[in-house]
C-alpha positions in Angstrom: 35.6 -5.7 -8.4 36.1 -3.5 -5.4 33.3 -0.9 -5.3 32.4 1.0 -2.2 29.0 0.4 -0.5 27.8 3.9 -1.4 28.5 3.2 -5.1 27.1 -0.4 -5.0 23.8 0.2 -3.3 21.0 2.8 -3.2 19.6 3.6 0.2 16.2 2.0 0.8 14.5 5.1 2.2 15.9 7.5 -0.4 14.7 5.0 -3.0 11.3 5.0 -1.4 11.1 8.8 -1.7 12.0 8.4 -5.4 9.0 6.1 -5.8 6.7 8.6 -4.1 8.0 11.2 -6.5 7.0 8.9 -9.4 3.5 8.8 -7.9 3.6 12.6 -7.7 4.7 12.8 -11.4 1.3 11.1 -12.3 -0.4 14.0 -10.5 1.7 16.5 -12.4 1.3 14.8 -15.8 -1.3 16.7 -17.9 -2.0 13.5 -19.8 -3.5 12.0 -16.6 -7.3 12.7 -16.3 -7.9 15.7 -14.0 -9.8 13.9 -11.2 -7.2 11.0 -11.3 -4.5 13.6 -10.8 -6.2 14.6 -7.5 -6.3 10.8 -6.6 -2.6 10.6 -7.1 -2.0 13.6 -4.9 -4.0 11.8 -2.2 -1.9 8.7 -2.6 1.3 10.8 -2.2 -0.1 12.0 1.1 -1.1 8.6 2.4 2.3 7.1 1.3 4.2 9.9 3.1 2.1 9.4 6.2 3.0 5.7 6.4 6.6 6.4 5.6 6.9 8.9 8.4 5.1 6.8 11.0 7.1 3.7 10.3 10.4 4.2 8.5 11.3 7.7 9.8 10.0 6.7 13.2 12.3 3.7 13.2 15.3 5.8 12.3 14.5 8.3 15.1 14.3 5.5 17.6 17.7 4.2 16.5 19.2 7.7 16.8 17.6 8.3 20.2 19.1 5.0 21.4 22.6 6.3 20.3 22.9 3.9 17.3 25.6 5.4 15.0 26.6 2.5 12.8 26.2 2.9 9.0 23.9 0.6 7.1 25.1 -1.3 4.0 24.4 1.8 1.9 26.7 4.0 4.0 24.2 6.0 6.1 23.9 6.5 9.8 20.4 7.1 11.2 21.3 10.7 12.0 22.6 11.5 8.6 19.8 9.7 6.8 17.1 11.6 8.8 18.5 14.9 7.8 18.6 14.0 4.1 15.1 12.4 4.2 13.6 15.5 5.8 15.2 17.8 3.3 14.0 15.8 0.3 10.5 15.4 1.9 10.2 19.2 2.3 11.0 19.6 -1.4 8.4 17.0 -2.3 5.7 18.6 -0.2 6.3 22.0 -1.8 5.9 20.4 -5.2 2.8 18.5 -4.0 1.1 21.7 -2.9 2.2 23.6 -6.0 0.5 20.9 -8.1 -2.6 21.1 -5.8 -3.0 24.8 -6.5 -2.6 24.3 -10.3 -5.2 21.5 -10.2 -7.7 23.7 -8.4 -7.5 26.2 -11.2 -8.1 23.5 -13.8 -11.0 22.2 -11.8 -12.6 25.6 -11.5 -12.6 25.8 -15.3 -14.7 22.6 -15.2 -17.2 24.3 -12.8 -16.0 22.9 -9.5 -14.3 25.1 -6.9 -13.1 24.9 -3.3 -14.0 28.3 -1.9 -13.7 30.2 1.3 -16.5 31.3 3.6 -15.9 35.0 2.9 -16.3 34.5 -0.8 -19.8 33.1 -0.4 -22.9 35.3 -1.0 -25.5 36.0 1.7 -27.8 33.0 1.2 -24.8 30.6 1.0 -23.3 32.0 4.2 -26.6 31.5 5.9 -26.8 27.9 4.7 -23.3 27.2 5.8 -23.9 28.8 9.2 -27.0 26.6 9.6 -25.0 23.5 8.7 -22.4 24.5 11.3 -25.0 25.1 14.1 -27.0 21.9 13.4 -24.3 19.4 12.3 -20.8 20.6 13.2 -21.1 22.5 16.5 -22.6 19.6 18.5 -19.7 17.3 17.8 -16.9 19.8 18.5 -15.0 19.7 21.8 -12.8 22.7 22.8 -9.9 21.6 24.9 -8.3 24.4 26.9 -4.6 24.1 27.9 -3.8 25.5 31.3 -2.6 24.5 34.8 -5.8 22.6 35.6 -6.3 21.1 32.1 -3.2 19.3 30.8 -2.2 19.1 27.2 -4.6 16.6 25.5 -3.5 13.4 23.7 -3.4 14.3 20.1 -4.3 11.4 17.8 -1.9 10.5 15.0 -2.8 11.9 11.6 -5.9 13.7 12.8 -6.5 17.3 11.9 -6.6 19.9 14.8 -7.0 23.6 15.2 -4.7 25.6 17.5 -6.7 28.6 18.9 -5.0 31.6 20.5 -7.3 33.6 22.7 -7.4 36.7 24.9 -10.0 37.7 27.4 -12.6 40.2 26.3 -12.3 42.3 29.5 -8.9 43.8 29.3 -7.2 44.5 32.6 -4.3 46.4 31.2 -2.6 47.4 28.0 -3.0 45.0 25.1 0.8 44.2 25.3 0.4 43.1 28.9 -2.4 40.7 28.2 -1.5 37.0 28.4 -2.8 34.8 25.7 -4.2 31.4 26.3 -4.4 28.4 23.9 -7.0 25.8 23.2 -7.2 22.9 20.8 -10.2 21.8 18.7 -10.2 18.6 16.7 -11.7 18.8 13.3 -14.2 15.9 13.4 -13.1 13.2 10.9 -16.6 11.6 11.0 -17.8 14.5 8.9 -17.0 15.2 5.3 -13.9 17.3 4.9 -15.3 19.0 1.8 -18.7 20.4 2.5 -21.0 21.1 -0.5 -22.2 24.7 -0.7 -25.7 25.4 -2.1 -25.3 26.8 -5.5 -26.8 29.9 -7.1 -30.2 29.5 -8.8 -29.9 27.9 -12.2 -26.2 27.4 -11.8 -24.5 24.1 -12.7 -21.3 25.0 -10.9 -20.4 23.1 -7.7 -18.7 24.8 -4.7 -17.2 23.2 -1.7 -16.0 24.6 1.6 -13.4 22.9 3.7 -14.7 21.9 7.1 -11.8 23.5 9.0 -12.5 26.8 7.3 -16.1 26.6 8.4 -15.1 25.9 12.0 -12.5 28.7 11.9 -15.2 31.2 10.8 -17.4 30.3 13.8 -14.7 29.4 16.3 -15.8 32.3 18.6 -19.0 30.4 19.5 -16.8 27.8 21.4 -15.1 30.4 23.6 -17.5 32.9 25.0 -15.8 35.7 27.0 -12.7 35.5 24.8 -11.7 37.1 21.5 -9.9 35.0 19.0 -6.4 36.1 18.2 -5.5 33.3 15.7 -6.7 29.9 14.5 -4.3 27.6 12.6 -4.5 24.0 11.6 -1.9 21.4 12.6 -1.4 17.7 12.5 0.8 15.2 14.3 2.2 11.9 12.9 3.2 9.4 15.6 5.3 6.3 15.6 2.8 3.6 14.5 5.0 0.6 14.3 4.0 -2.2 16.7 6.7 -4.0 18.7 4.8 -6.8 20.4 6.6 -9.1 22.9 5.7 -12.3 21.0 8.2 -14.6 22.8 7.1 -13.5 26.3 3.4 -13.3 25.7 1.1 -16.0 26.7 -1.7 -14.8 24.4 -0.5 -13.2 21.1 -4.0 -11.8 20.4 -4.1 -9.9 23.7 -0.5 -8.7 23.1 -1.4 -7.2 19.8 -4.5 -5.5 21.3 -2.3 -4.0 24.0 0.1 -2.8 21.3 -2.8 -1.2 19.4 -3.7 0.8 22.5 0.0 1.8 22.9 0.1 3.0 19.2 -2.2 5.9 20.1 0.5 7.2 22.4 3.4 6.6 20.0 6.2 9.2 20.1 5.6 12.1 17.8 7.6 11.9 14.6 6.4 14.8 12.5 4.4 18.1 13.0 2.6 19.7 10.1 1.5 23.3 10.7 -0.5 25.7 8.6 1.6 28.6 7.1 1.7 31.6 9.4 0.9 29.8 12.6 0.8 32.1 15.7 4.1 32.0 17.7 2.4 31.1 21.0 0.6 28.1 19.5 3.7 26.9 17.7 5.8 27.2 20.9 3.2 25.3 22.9 3.1 22.4 20.3 6.9 22.1 20.1 7.2 22.1 23.9 4.5 19.6 24.5 5.3 17.2 21.7 9.0 17.3 22.5 10.1 16.8 18.9 13.8 16.0 19.0 14.4 16.5 15.3 13.6 19.3 12.9 10.6 17.4 11.5 8.0 20.1 11.4 6.7 21.2 8.1 5.0 24.6 7.4 2.3 23.8 4.8 1.1 26.4 2.3 -2.4 25.0 1.8 -4.9 22.7 3.6 -3.2 20.0 5.7 -3.6 16.3 4.8 -4.5 16.1 1.1 -5.7 12.6 1.7 -9.3 13.9 1.6 -8.9 14.5 -2.2 -9.4 10.8 -2.9 -13.0 10.9 -1.5 -13.6 14.4 -2.8 -12.6 13.6 -6.4 -14.3 10.2 -6.4 -17.6 11.6 -5.3 -18.1 14.4 -7.9 -21.1 13.5 -10.0 -21.3 13.7 -13.8 -17.6 14.1 -14.3 -16.7 10.8 -15.9 -14.9 12.6 -18.7 -12.3 13.6 -16.1 -11.6 10.1 -15.0 -10.0 7.0 -16.5 -12.4 5.1 -18.8 -14.4 2.5 -16.9 -12.9 -0.9 -17.2 -15.1 -3.7 -15.8 -13.3 -6.9 -14.8 -14.3 -9.9 -17.0 -15.0 -13.4 -15.7 -12.2 -15.8 -16.7 -13.0 -17.4 -20.1 -12.1 -20.9 -18.8 -15.2 -20.8 -16.5 -17.7 -19.0 -18.9 -19.3 -22.3 -20.1 -19.9 -23.8 -16.6 -21.3 -22.9 -13.2 -18.8 -25.2 -11.5 -15.1 -24.4 -11.0 -13.7 -27.6 -9.5 -14.5 -29.8 -12.6 -12.5 -27.4 -14.8 -9.6 -27.6 -12.5 -9.6 -31.4 -12.6 -8.8 -31.1 -16.3 -6.3 -28.1 -16.4 -4.7 -25.3 -14.5 -6.2 -21.8 -14.8 -4.4 -18.5 -14.5 -6.2 -15.2 -13.7 -4.8 -11.7 -13.7 -6.5 -9.0 -11.7 -8.0 -6.4 -12.0 -8.6 -7.3 -15.7 -10.2 -10.5 -14.6 -12.7 -10.5 -11.8 -11.9 -11.5 -8.2 -15.4 -13.0 -8.2 -13.8 -16.2 -9.4 -11.9 -16.5 -6.1 -15.0 -15.9 -4.2 -16.9 -18.5 -6.3 -14.1 -21.0 -5.7 -14.5 -20.7 -1.9 -18.4 -20.5 -2.1 -18.5 -23.7 -4.2 -16.2 -25.5 -1.8 -18.3 -24.3 1.2 -21.5 -25.7 -0.3 -20.1 -28.9 -1.8 -21.1 -31.9 0.4 -18.0 -33.8 -0.9 -15.6 -31.1 0.3 -14.1 -32.2 3.6 -11.7 -29.4 4.4 -10.9 -25.8 3.5 -7.6 -24.2 4.6 -6.7 -20.6 3.9 -4.4 -17.8 4.8 -5.8 -14.3 5.4 -3.5 -11.2 5.5 -5.7 -8.2 4.5 -9.4 -8.8 4.0 -12.0 -6.3 2.8 -14.9 -5.1 4.8 -18.0 -7.3 4.4 -15.9 -10.0 2.8 -17.7 -12.8 1.0 -14.9 -15.1 1.9 -15.4 -14.7 5.6 -19.1 -15.5 5.3 -18.4 -18.6 3.1 -15.7 -19.9 5.5 -18.1 -19.5 8.5 -20.9 -21.3 6.6 -18.6 -24.1 5.7 -17.5 -24.6 9.3 -21.1 -24.5 10.5 -22.0 -27.2 8.0 -19.4 -29.5 9.6 -16.4 -29.1 7.3 -13.0 -28.8 8.7 -12.1 -25.1 8.2 -8.6 -23.8 9.1 -7.8 -20.1 8.7 -4.3 -18.6 9.4 -5.2 -15.0 10.2 -2.2 -12.6 10.3 -3.1 -10.3 13.1 0.2 -8.4 12.8 -0.7 -7.1 9.3 0.3 -3.4 9.7 -2.7 -1.0 10.1 -5.2 -3.9 9.6 -4.6 -5.5 13.0 -7.9 -4.5 14.6 -10.0 -5.6 11.6 -8.2 -9.0 11.4 -8.8 -9.6 15.1 -12.5 -9.0 14.5 -12.5 -11.4 11.6 -10.7 -14.0 13.6 -13.2 -13.9 16.4 -16.1 -14.1 14.0 -14.6 -17.2 12.4 -13.9 -18.8 15.7 -17.5 -18.3 16.7 -18.6 -20.1 13.6 -16.4 -23.1 14.4 -13.3 -22.4 12.3 -9.9 -23.4 13.6 -8.1 -20.0 13.7 -4.4 -19.7 13.9 -3.1 -16.2 14.7 0.1 -16.3 12.7 3.4 -17.6 14.0 5.6 -16.2 16.8 8.3 -14.0 15.3 7.0 -14.3 11.8 4.3 -12.7 9.7 2.3 -15.1 7.5 2.3 -13.3 4.1 1.7 -16.3 1.8 -1.5 -16.3 -0.2 -2.9 -19.8 -0.5 -6.1 -21.7 -0.3 -6.4 -25.5 -0.1 -9.7 -27.4 -0.7 -9.8 -31.1 0.0 -12.5 -33.1 -1.8 -13.6 -36.7 -1.6 -13.9 -38.1 -5.2 -14.7 -41.8 -5.7 -12.2 -43.8 -3.7 -9.6 -41.0 -3.3 -9.1 -37.5 -2.1 -8.3 -34.7 -4.5 -6.7 -31.4 -3.5 -7.5 -28.1 -5.2 -5.2 -25.1 -4.6 -5.3 -21.4 -5.3 -2.0 -19.6 -5.0 -1.9 -15.8 -5.4 0.5 -12.8 -5.4 -2.0 -10.5 -3.7 -4.3 -10.5 -0.7 -7.7 -12.1 -0.6 -9.4 -8.7 -0.8 -12.0 -7.9 -3.4 -11.5 -4.2 -3.0 -7.8 -4.0 -3.7 -8.2 -6.6 -6.4 -9.9 -3.8 -8.4 -6.9 -1.5 -7.8 -3.9 -3.8 -7.9 -2.4 -6.0 -10.6 -2.0 -9.5 -9.2 -1.7 -13.0 -10.5 -3.5 -16.1 -9.3 -3.1 -19.8 -10.2 -5.8 -22.4 -9.7 -4.5 -26.0 -9.9 -5.1 -29.6 -8.8 -1.5 -30.6 -9.5 -0.7 -33.3 -7.0 2.8 -32.0 -6.1 1.3 -28.5 -5.4 -1.5 -30.1 -3.4 0.9 -32.2 -1.4 3.1 -29.1 -0.6 0.0 -27.1 0.3 -1.0 -29.7 2.8 2.5 -29.8 4.3 2.6 -26.0 4.5 -0.6 -25.7 6.5 0.5 -28.5 8.8 3.7 -26.6 9.4 1.8 -23.3 10.1 -0.8 -24.9 12.4 1.2 -27.7 14.1 4.7 -28.7 15.0 5.7 -30.2 11.6 9.4 -29.6 10.7 10.2 -27.9 7.5 10.1 -30.4 4.7 11.8 -31.0 1.4 9.3 -29.3 -0.9 8.3 -30.9 -4.2 7.1 -27.7 -5.8 7.1 -24.8 -3.3 9.9 -22.7 -1.9 8.9 -21.3 1.5 10.4 -18.5 3.5 12.1 -18.0 5.9 13.9 -21.3 5.4 14.0 -22.4 1.7 13.0 -19.4 -0.4 16.3 -17.5 -0.5 18.3 -20.7 -1.1 16.0 -21.6 -3.9 16.4 -18.2 -5.5 20.1 -18.5 -5.2 20.0 -21.9 -6.8 18.0 -20.6 -9.8 20.4 -17.7 -10.3 23.5 -19.9 -9.9 22.1 -22.2 -12.6 21.7 -19.2 -14.9 25.4 -18.3 -14.2 26.4 -21.8 -15.2 24.3 -21.6 -18.4 25.9 -18.3 -19.3 29.4 -19.7 -18.8 28.5 -22.6 -21.0 27.1 -20.4 -23.7 23.5 -21.5 -23.2 20.5 -19.1 -22.9 20.8 -17.3 -19.6 18.4 -14.7 -18.4 16.5 -13.6 -15.3 13.3 -11.5 -15.5 11.8 -10.6 -12.1 8.8 -8.5 -11.3 8.2 -7.3 -7.7 7.3 -4.4 -5.4 10.7 -3.9 -3.8 14.3 -5.1 -3.9 16.4 -4.2 -0.9 18.0 -7.4 0.5 21.8 -7.1 0.2 22.5 -10.8 -0.4 20.0 -10.9 -3.3 21.5 -7.8 -4.8 25.0 -9.2 -4.6 23.8 -12.5 -6.2 22.4 -10.5 -9.1 25.6 -8.5 -9.4 27.5 -11.9 -9.6 25.1 -13.1 -12.3 25.6 -9.9 -14.3 29.3 -10.2 -14.2 29.0 -13.7 -15.5 27.1 -12.5 -18.5 23.5 -13.3 -17.4 21.0 -10.8 -18.9 18.9 -9.5 -16.0 15.7 -7.4 -16.4 13.9 -6.2 -13.3 10.5 -4.7 -13.0 10.5 -3.1 -9.5 7.6 -0.8 -8.8 8.9 0.7 -5.5 12.1 0.5 -3.6 15.2 -0.7 -5.5 18.6 -0.7 -3.7 20.5 -2.2 -6.7 22.4 0.1 -9.0 22.2 -1.0 -12.6 24.7 -0.1 -15.3 27.8 0.2 -13.0 30.9 -0.8 -15.1 32.3 -4.1 -14.0 29.4 -4.7 -11.6 26.0 -4.5 -13.2 26.2 -3.6 -16.9 23.9 -6.5 -17.8 21.1 -5.3 -15.4 18.2 -3.1 -16.4 15.6 -1.9 -13.9 12.3 -0.2 -14.7 9.4 0.9 -12.6 5.8 1.3 -13.8 3.5 3.7 -12.1 0.1 3.9 -13.7 -3.6 3.6 -13.1 -3.3 0.4 -11.1 -0.8 -0.4 -8.4 1.7 -3.0 -9.8 1.7 -5.7 -7.2 2.3 -9.1 -8.9 5.5 -11.0 -8.1 6.7 -13.1 -11.0 10.1 -14.7 -11.8 11.2 -16.2 -15.1 14.6 -17.8 -15.8 15.8 -19.0 -19.2 17.1 -22.3 -17.8 19.5 -22.9 -20.6 16.5 -23.2 -23.0 14.2 -24.9 -20.5 12.3 -21.8 -19.3 10.9 -21.8 -15.8 8.3 -19.4 -14.4 7.2 -18.8 -10.8 4.7 -16.6 -9.0 5.2 -15.5 -5.4 3.9 -13.6 -2.5 7.4 -12.3 -1.6 9.4 -9.2 -2.5 13.2 -9.5 -2.4 13.4 -7.7 0.9 15.0 -8.9 4.2 11.7 -9.0 6.0 10.1 -11.2 3.2 13.0 -13.6 3.0 13.9 -13.8 6.7 10.9 -12.8 8.9 7.8 -13.9 7.0 6.1 -17.1 5.8 6.2 -16.5 2.1 5.5 -18.8 -0.8 6.9 -19.2 -4.3 5.1 -21.6 -6.6 6.2 -23.0 -10.0 3.9 -22.7 -13.0 3.9 -26.1 -14.7 1.4 -25.5 -17.5 3.3 -24.4 -20.7 0.4 -22.2 -21.8 0.2 -20.3 -18.6 4.0 -19.9 -18.6 3.6 -18.3 -22.0 0.9 -15.9 -20.7 3.1 -14.9 -17.8 6.1 -14.3 -20.2 3.8 -12.2 -22.4 2.9 -10.1 -19.3 6.6 -9.6 -18.4 7.5 -8.7 -22.0 4.7 -6.2 -22.1 6.0 -4.5 -19.0 9.5 -4.4 -20.3 8.3 -2.8 -23.6 6.2 -0.2 -21.8 7.3 3.2 -23.2 4.5 5.3 -21.7 4.5 4.8 -18.0 7.8 3.0 -17.4 10.7 4.8 -15.8 14.2 3.4 -16.0 16.6 3.5 -13.1 20.1 4.9 -13.7 23.2 4.1 -11.8 22.9 7.5 -10.0 19.6 6.4 -8.3 17.4 8.7 -10.4 14.6 7.6 -12.7 13.8 8.8 -16.2 10.8 8.1 -18.4 11.5 5.4 -21.0 11.6 6.7 -24.5 11.4 4.5 -27.6 11.0 4.8 -31.3 8.7 1.8 -31.2 4.9 2.1 -31.4 3.5 3.5 -28.1 2.8 0.8 -25.6 1.1 1.3 -22.2 1.2 -2.1 -20.6 -1.7 -1.5 -18.3 -3.9 -0.5 -21.1 -2.9 -3.2 -23.6 -2.0 -0.5 -26.1 -0.5 -1.3 -29.5 0.0 -4.5 -31.4 1.0 -6.8 -28.5 0.4 -10.4 -27.5 -2.6 -11.1 -25.4 -2.4 -12.9 -22.1 -5.0 -15.4 -23.0 -5.1 -17.6 -26.1 -8.0 -18.1 -28.5 -8.5 -14.3 -28.8 -9.8 -13.7 -25.3 -9.3 -10.1 -24.4 -9.0 -9.1 -20.7 -9.2 -5.4 -21.2 -10.2 -3.0 -23.9 -7.4 -1.5 -26.1 -7.1 2.2 -25.4 
């Protein structure tokens, strides 16, 4: 069928904005607990910041370079920037409209964000004392004139633009020249400052730090009177472009790029509503914004502070989601040792319902076991004070061979990963800093143990990072196994990442950038043949994003052959479902709820011989072509059933699922069936574990 690109595909960046809108809908939804609604507003802000600093920045760079070709969805960089900024402005207005509504609801609960002028005398005195003792000493006024050039403004930091005039007037007020200065709002201090309450009052009041500084700004500029003070914020291009091929030391090259990131070109300017004309003119001149990417904000800039603010309020548990403590996997409840269990069977874990502690314990046990000879692991994003880092260091110090592939190009975690890498090297670990031209995104750990007269390999393969903090916030799958084929492939994969081994013919794995896409095509082609032969033919895939054109085209081909395709895509989806003659057999849903859906799972009918895989990879060009990614089969039939139950629960979700239409818009799934909220195990649904083990309470 001949369908134009614009009708076949949804633009990736416009699809991303639709995803962020779904996040915003959770903040708008009155069914979401009040303090969680503030959390979602904060997520909208942080998502938008990253989008601007990476995606929009990249488009601006293309436009500046004179690139005018259309992408496969039919957009030029110039045309796409205009459309993105228009939609972003609409989203920001809705974001702040929601913020004001939530403040009213919070005030009814006894918590308010107030202004300095609304405080009574004792409270003003207390806040003035806090300013003098805590805030004033860390403030640095930066004048802008001929002898003091415009300062370097850090990306995503909050600043105040101050317009001043000298106290001693030399002529009429109209003749006076104004001067400008800039004051950074210190991010080291809490943005929402608690205000002492009235006696015997249970109400809580908070004052925004920038408002406190504004009220006392005159103390920083003696001899001048303040004409205006307004907040502003700059977002810079934060994407790193290291010269990997020409660099002798990749670590030094990344560190150089991190320093360069501070001076990235400005992408977006956020200004407080009503900003003084002189200050605005100065900012626009100095920042040299080439596009109309300045937003006037009717409210406090950078709502990212709401996450910490809402999370720190005491005694308001009734305004949050019910606590849900992760449980330890039932397979290990009767033993203190993990490896003996894995000698007998494979074990599947699903975070955050099951505790990430089992992963830590797996590494800790291996580190302390005298019969373990080697531990090999990939690290992409690691939490602060990671137990895993300490365990790996201890294992190396005890004489074990410890190899760690640390991805120092993991965006916004580069500095932390460099610090971890150096710490591991000091402990005696062999550290590999990723591969030139590729990011190592695979999540895998290999433990080699001497047992009797042989060696046995134990493997953990996951869909998420080895990060205990995000494991409480993201849904991710993990597989523990001692299957010999998986162990052999794990050994080969680490040899390939650390040495000069050529890509092999894998027994179990499919590995990007060489074999993953061909393996996916092979699986889908097999479903096409099954459909043509009248055998069961189905593809169910769960992922974060789907944007690779060749993968989309292969799914279109399968749909036209009669294969039933169901996709659970949390974020970006460039595929258009339901287009006549193209994608009638494809359904796409997105689930946005309490936890970030992060697992990547693939199931194919196989003509009746069902196959299930877990993976680190989304179906994006970067994952399939520019990263080391891993897809692993699930051999255990019981675990395959668990994963199928998970997928079916997602597909039956009628509370937090939105379905994608052929127009590119999403609508909440409605169903006459019993309400089912897949993240809360609602309704009469199959459990993931057999023998009645429950991973989370029914709500």
